[in-house]
C-alpha positions in Angstrom: 0.0 0.0 0.0 2.9 2.3 0.8 4.5 1.8 -2.5 1.3 2.4 -4.4 0.7 5.7 -2.6 4.3 6.8 -3.2 4.0 6.1 -6.9 0.6 7.9 -7.1 2.2 10.9 -5.4 5.0 10.9 -8.1 7.7 10.3 -5.5 10.8 8.2 -5.7 10.1 4.8 -4.2 12.2 3.9 -1.1 11.7 1.3 1.5 9.3 2.0 4.3 12.2 1.2 6.7 14.2 4.0 5.1 11.3 6.5 5.6 11.1 5.5 9.3 14.9 6.0 9.7 14.7 9.4 7.9 11.9 10.4 10.3 14.0 9.4 13.3 17.0 11.2 12.0 15.0 14.4 11.4 13.5 14.3 14.9 17.1 14.2 16.2 18.2 17.2 14.1 15.0 19.1 15.2 16.0 18.3 18.8 12.6 16.6 19.5 12.5 15.2 23.1 13.4 11.5 23.0 10.2 10.5 24.7 8.2 12.3 22.0 10.3 10.6 19.3 9.7 7.2 20.9 6.0 7.8 20.7 6.2 9.0 17.1 8.3 6.0 16.0 6.1 3.7 18.2 9.1 2.1 20.0 8.1 0.1 23.1 11.3 1.0 24.8 13.1 4.4 24.9 16.4 2.5 24.8 15.6 1.5 21.2 15.0 5.1 20.2 18.1 6.3 21.9 20.4 3.6 20.6 19.3 3.8 16.9 18.4 7.4 16.4 20.3 9.5 19.0 23.4 11.3 17.8 25.9 13.6 19.5 28.0 15.4 16.9 31.0 17.5 17.7 28.8 20.7 17.7 26.3 19.1 20.2 29.1 18.0 22.5 30.8 21.5 22.4 27.5 23.2 23.1 26.7 20.9 26.0 30.2 21.5 27.5 29.8 25.3 27.1 26.4 25.2 28.8 27.8 23.1 31.7 30.8 25.5 32.0 28.5 28.5 32.1 26.2 26.9 34.7 29.2 26.3 36.9 30.4 29.9 36.6 33.2 29.2 34.1 34.2 31.3 31.1 33.8 28.5 28.5 
């Protein structure tokens, strides 16, 4: 049914699994709360959502360390 709808919409056909992964990746980029992402992706366990879709790039790590430093009265 998914493939039929995709073709009717004139879109490139990709696997349903890939659309799910794309959705999860976009939720991470949009900084959606993991519990909300879990519900959207319909995972029974938050661990699945966090293990498969969570990502902490260099920019995220640097921003987190800067926030922590600022909260502790540091200069960054």
